[in-house]
DOTOR-702512 format. One line per 10 residues: number of its first residue (from 1); their letters; for each residue x negated, y, z negated of C-alpha. Coordinates in pm, whole numbers. Example, Ala and Ser with C-alpha at 12.3 -4.5 7.8 and 13.67 -1.06 7.14 Angstrom:
1 = as = -1230,-450,-780; -1367,-106,-714
This chain:
1 = xxxxxxxxxx = 3295,1449,-469; 3599,1246,-370; 3676,996,-646; 3876,675,-606; 4037,546,-927; 4171,190,-934; 4463,112,-1167; 4804,234,-1280; 4818,239,-1662; 4777,486,-1946
11 = xxxxxxxxxx = 4400,434,-1940; 4390,535,-1573; 4601,848,-1630; 4360,950,-1912; 4060,884,-1683; 4230,1071,-1399; 4287,1375,-1623; 3923,1381,-1730; 3805,1343,-1369; 4044,1624,-1270
21 = xxxxxxxxxx = 3885,1848,-1537; 3536,1785,-1391; 3363,2054,-1189; 3222,1779,-963; 3553,1631,-847; 3697,1764,-524; 3975,1513,-465; 4111,1215,-661; 4281,917,-500; 4458,681,-743
31 = xxxxxxxxxx = 4525,329,-622; 4810,271,-698; 4841,527,-983; 5166,617,-1163; 5412,906,-1201; 5164,1093,-1422; 4863,1065,-1192; 5073,1181,-895; 5071,1534,-1043; 4690,1566,-1034
41 = xxxxxxxxxx = 4585,1313,-769; 4700,1143,-452; 4860,806,-524; 4817,533,-262; 5035,227,-312; 4805,-63,-225; 4783,-403,-394; 4455,-389,-590; 4414,-766,-544; 4371,-708,-170
51 = xxxxxxxxxx = 4005,-600,-149; 4007,-549,231; 4299,-304,210; 4126,-124,-79; 3811,-89,129; 4010,52,424; 4167,318,199; 3825,405,49; 3683,459,400; 3991,644,526
61 = xxxxxxxxxx = 3997,885,231; 3617,938,248; 3570,836,-117; 3220,892,-258; 3258,706,-588; 3500,435,-703; 3590,394,-1072; 3761,65,-1162; 4007,93,-1452; 4154,-253,-1525
71 = xxxxxxxxxx = 3980,-584,-1592; 4141,-808,-1329; 3973,-662,-1017; 3639,-659,-1203; 3672,-1025,-1303; 3775,-1108,-944; 3458,-948,-803; 3567,-609,-664; 3233,-448,-757; 3036,-714,-565
81 = xxxxxxxxxx = 3268,-676,-264; 3236,-296,-249; 2863,-291,-330; 2793,-518,-31; 2968,-256,183; 2743,18,38; 3022,184,-163; 2914,342,-492; 3125,179,-761; 3131,212,-1140
91 = xxxxxxxxxx = 3195,-118,-1319; 3029,-457,-1388; 2984,-725,-1122; 3173,-1056,-1121; 2914,-1247,-1325; 2882,-981,-1598; 3264,-949,-1607; 3281,-1306,-1741; 3217,-1143,-2081; 3590,-1069,-2071
101 = xxxxxxxxxx = 3705,-1306,-1798; 3604,-1618,-1992; 3618,-1646,-2372; 3417,-1970,-2342; 3138,-1793,-2148; 3128,-1514,-2408; 3116,-1753,-2704; 2840,-1965,-2548; 2638,-1648,-2484; 2679,-1560,-2855
111 = xxxxxxxxxx = 2561,-1906,-2959; 2256,-1896,-2729; 2153,-1550,-2851; 2243,-1567,-3224; 2510,-1298,-3190; 2731,-1293,-3504; 3080,-1425,-3422; 3340,-1660,-3570; 3268,-2034,-3569; 3436,-2181,-3258
121 = xxxxxxxxxx = 3502,-2474,-3026; 3582,-2469,-2654; 3868,-2720,-2608; 3996,-2887,-2293; 4231,-3139,-2456; 4447,-3209,-2764; 4191,-3448,-2916; 3930,-3170,-2938; 4189,-2937,-3094; 4282,-3188,-3367
131 = xxxxxxxxxx = 3915,-3252,-3438; 3853,-2879,-3491; 4162,-2845,-3716; 4041,-3136,-3930; 3702,-2973,-3982; 3814,-2614,-4048; 4041,-2419,-4281; 4366,-2253,-4175; 4453,-1997,-4044; 4289,-2059,-3707
141 = xxxxxxxxxx = 4285,-1842,-3394; 4382,-1987,-3055; 4253,-1794,-2753; 4331,-1865,-2389; 3999,-1882,-2205; 4089,-1651,-1917; 4266,-1315,-1880; 4609,-1298,-2043; 4702,-926,-2045; 4641,-893,-2420
151 = xxxxxxxxxx = 4882,-1178,-2499; 4644,-1477,-2503; 4543,-1463,-2871; 4750,-1624,-3149; 4669,-1642,-3520; 4812,-1971,-3647; 4887,-2040,-4013; 4997,-2401,-3966; 4847,-2708,-3802; 5167,-2752,-3598
161 = xxxxxxxxxx = 5144,-2400,-3453; 4780,-2451,-3348; 4881,-2771,-3161; 5191,-2615,-2999; 5013,-2301,-2876; 4720,-2512,-2751; 4952,-2741,-2556; 5120,-2441,-2390; 4779,-2321,-2269; 4676,-2670,-2149
171 = xxxxxxxxxx = 5001,-2685,-1949; 4910,-2360,-1773; 5096,-2086,-1963; 4827,-1844,-1840; 4735,-1881,-1475; 4374,-1780,-1538; 4268,-2100,-1721; 4384,-2425,-1879; 4112,-2440,-2141; 4096,-2250,-2469
181 = xxxxxxxxxx = 3873,-2137,-2753; 3963,-2231,-3109; 3795,-2025,-3379; 3794,-1961,-3750; 3992,-1661,-3869; 3777,-1372,-3988; 3911,-1146,-4264; 3805,-783,-4250; 3878,-460,-4068; 3893,-436,-3691
191 = xxxxxxxxxx = 3721,-164,-3489; 3648,-97,-3123; 3301,26,-3027; 3234,163,-2678; 2926,204,-2463; 2857,328,-2116; 2584,115,-1958; 2358,123,-1652; 2089,-120,-1542; 1818,55,-1744
201 = xxxxxxxxxx = 1986,188,-2058; 2312,259,-2243; 2483,540,-2431; 2729,538,-2719; 3081,620,-2598; 3291,646,-2913; 3482,431,-3160; 3852,369,-3208; 4096,148,-3392; 4379,-15,-3201
211 = xxxxxxxxxx = 4709,-147,-3343; 4789,-471,-3161; 5102,-596,-3340; 5439,-483,-3214; 5598,-403,-3553; 5513,-169,-3838; 5276,-294,-4112; 5100,-496,-3841; 5373,-759,-3811; 5514,-939,-3508
221 = xxxxxxxxxx = 5346,-1071,-3193; 5037,-924,-3029; 5079,-663,-2756; 4846,-478,-2522; 4826,-212,-2797; 5088,3,-2971; 4865,298,-3059; 4514,394,-3162; 4304,659,-3330; 3947,782,-3295
231 = xxxxxxxxxx = 3692,790,-3449; 3705,467,-3653; 3564,576,-3989; 3458,224,-4081; 3178,240,-3820; 2920,434,-4022; 2553,487,-3928; 2440,160,-4088; 2708,-50,-3918; 2640,124,-3585
241 = xxxxxxxxxx = 2272,27,-3619; 2370,-336,-3688; 2610,-343,-3388; 2332,-220,-3157; 2061,-454,-3287; 2268,-771,-3345; 2526,-754,-3065; 2452,-494,-2795; 2079,-549,-2734; 2093,-933,-2727
251 = xxxxxxxxxx = 2396,-928,-2491; 2248,-683,-2240; 1913,-862,-2255; 2080,-1201,-2194; 2259,-1071,-1883; 1935,-919,-1748; 1764,-1257,-1798; 2042,-1412,-1589; 1966,-1154,-1314; 2303,-985,-1359
261 = xxxxxxxxxx = 2240,-663,-1552; 2549,-492,-1688; 2684,-162,-1559; 3006,14,-1658; 3210,60,-1973; 3145,-203,-2240; 3409,-243,-2509; 3299,-435,-2818; 3588,-563,-3029; 3466,-610,-3385
271 = xxxxxxxxxx = 3563,-741,-3725; 3376,-561,-4003; 3335,-787,-4305; 3118,-699,-4609; 2950,-419,-4409; 2853,-664,-4134; 2987,-656,-3776; 3116,-976,-3612; 3201,-990,-3244; 3566,-1076,-3173
281 = xxxxxxxxxx = 3568,-1000,-2801; 3408,-810,-2518; 3611,-612,-2266; 3443,-501,-1947; 3635,-173,-1915; 3773,105,-2130; 4034,-4,-2382; 4400,81,-2342; 4519,270,-2553; 4169,345,-2696
291 = xxxxxxxxxx = 4074,537,-2381; 4362,776,-2449; 4207,879,-2785; 3838,871,-2690; 3849,1077,-2370; 4025,1380,-2527; 3727,1401,-2766; 3466,1399,-2487; 3294,1733,-2427; 3064,1624,-2141
301 = xxxxxxxxxx = 3162,1604,-1774; 3280,1248,-1704; 3206,1254,-1330; 2845,1348,-1400; 2826,1054,-1646; 2972,811,-1387; 2741,941,-1113; 2433,905,-1333; 2537,555,-1445; 2583,439,-1085
311 = xxxxxxxxxx = 2237,576,-1004; 2080,425,-1319; 2006,769,-1464; 2194,741,-1793; 1876,779,-1997; 1858,1149,-1907; 2231,1208,-1960; 2347,1391,-2271; 2691,1286,-2394; 2852,1533,-2633
321 = xxxxxxxxxx = 3164,1497,-2847; 3413,1731,-3010; 3424,1703,-3388; 3802,1655,-3403; 4016,1345,-3453; 4254,1198,-3200; 4555,965,-3202; 4796,810,-2953; 5133,643,-3005; 5268,416,-2733
331 = xxxxxxxxxx = 5632,443,-2630; 5747,98,-2516; 6053,-36,-2337; 6296,-214,-2573; 6222,-588,-2574; 5846,-552,-2519; 5626,-767,-2543; 5910,-1005,-2443; 6170,-931,-2177; 6254,-568,-2104
341 = xxxxxxxxxx = 6436,-366,-1840; 6257,-163,-1573; 6363,131,-1353; 6524,321,-1641; 6522,699,-1591; 6313,899,-1839; 6487,1233,-1886; 6370,1540,-2081; 5999,1496,-1993; 5982,1841,-1834
351 = xxxxxxxxxx = 6139,2000,-2142; 5856,1897,-2374; 5615,2182,-2437; 5260,2063,-2495; 4977,2253,-2658; 4618,2238,-2528; 4536,1944,-2758; 4845,1739,-2658; 4881,1493,-2372; 5151,1263,-2242
361 = xxxxxxxxxx = 4970,990,-2054; 5192,783,-1827; 5144,405,-1843; 5438,207,-1699; 5605,476,-1487; 5674,547,-1122; 5869,796,-914; 6192,665,-763; 6434,891,-576; 6244,1195,-711
371 = xxxxxxxxxx = 6302,1080,-1070; 6052,937,-1321; 6150,580,-1415; 5996,308,-1632; 5803,32,-1454; 5632,-157,-1739; 5648,-259,-2104; 5423,19,-2230; 5573,330,-2074; 5416,652,-2212
381 = xxxxxxxxxx = 5130,741,-2448; 5175,1050,-2664; 4827,1171,-2763; 4711,1464,-2972; 4398,1591,-3149; 4331,1787,-3469; 4159,1778,-3807; 4394,1545,-3998; 4531,1209,-3878; 4845,1259,-4085
391 = xxxxxxxxxx = 4920,1597,-3924; 4842,1462,-3577; 5082,1169,-3627; 5359,1399,-3753; 5319,1615,-3442; 5328,1314,-3207; 5642,1171,-3371; 5809,1514,-3338; 5732,1512,-2963; 5860,1154,-2926
401 = xxxxxxxxxx = 6184,1248,-3102; 6221,1545,-2867; 6195,1314,-2568; 6459,1093,-2733; 6432,807,-2480; 6709,572,-2590; 6567,273,-2399; 6236,279,-2587; 6077,226,-2927; 5745,309,-3095
411 = xxxxxxxxxx = 5555,239,-3417; 5580,522,-3667; 5285,399,-3878; 4989,423,-3637; 4677,498,-3842; 4842,392,-4171; 4519,259,-4324; 4307,560,-4233; 4582,802,-4345; 4606,624,-4682
421 = xxxx = 4230,681,-4728; 4253,1038,-4598; 4501,1116,-4877; 4308,945,-5158
């Protein structure tokens, strides 16, 4: 099969690698891809917002199956557009993508279906914000309603900060929406729970724990993700059962009732409190960087899984996992998540010797004048697998130091909580 992969980040490079390893993939076309995908696929530089141009490339390259990596084209309706043209595409349609595309839509769905989540209020003006502050305890969480590239969520410890952040959103800080969701702050431990879903059934697709804050000890502003590990030990059999019965089943049933059944990756962002799962967010695609720790643990053929999902045959599909642990550390450009420089050459990449369990997934990179240069805030993901998170992290940091990219930085404490427990 010829596979078309939409996207250009670390998640897409990890997906591309797994598709490349499949016995069912003949040719991979990445649109637009990055410096890493160019080694195992054909990159085609097309704007993924331009659906007509995407369709022309899909026809020209005789693509049999399209896999959509990032959320924006899904939320904008790429699946609907391609499906109408009889192209097989893996991912949710525009309506189902509102689970991620609109925080207000997601929260209302929770309320209508008794899905456990933080108490909230959808606000369109300052008056509503002040009313919510007056009736709830600090800290509070302010969330931009629409897509915000992982930067639309702020935990506010003061009344003033809630008002200031809210006003920024009302004034259009994020192009996607001028309304917001205010919610109570939930204490607990975060975890990411993944499923692969078709119109008839779903299959478990791993757990991970992401590290959102830019600085060590989980300090500083939120980012798209500084590193992750898998599996997330906190998701035991009992909690998994609760996630399925209290969150997954009611959500998928609600979308079916609205005549828009879900299909694709479903990422469930959770807060685990007193052995109970609460929904923080839905994402309608694989997480980034969670994808880079889950896929190296997958034993089964990913193309077969995608093909069966697109044909609503998941029920008969066996998904098998390796028993090892996996971690990734993200190398970022200095200044991220604020202002940072692009087009900086990354030397020494070819000198790094990787073992079978090691990967360097490219995220914000491109090829310029035959050299690999940075093109984003999150530049490379160093991933590895093994039996001990502590040993895996040591190995990754050793590789990062070997690269010695002076224009970048990374967190040295990814997995600190799980490693502390591992050593107790």
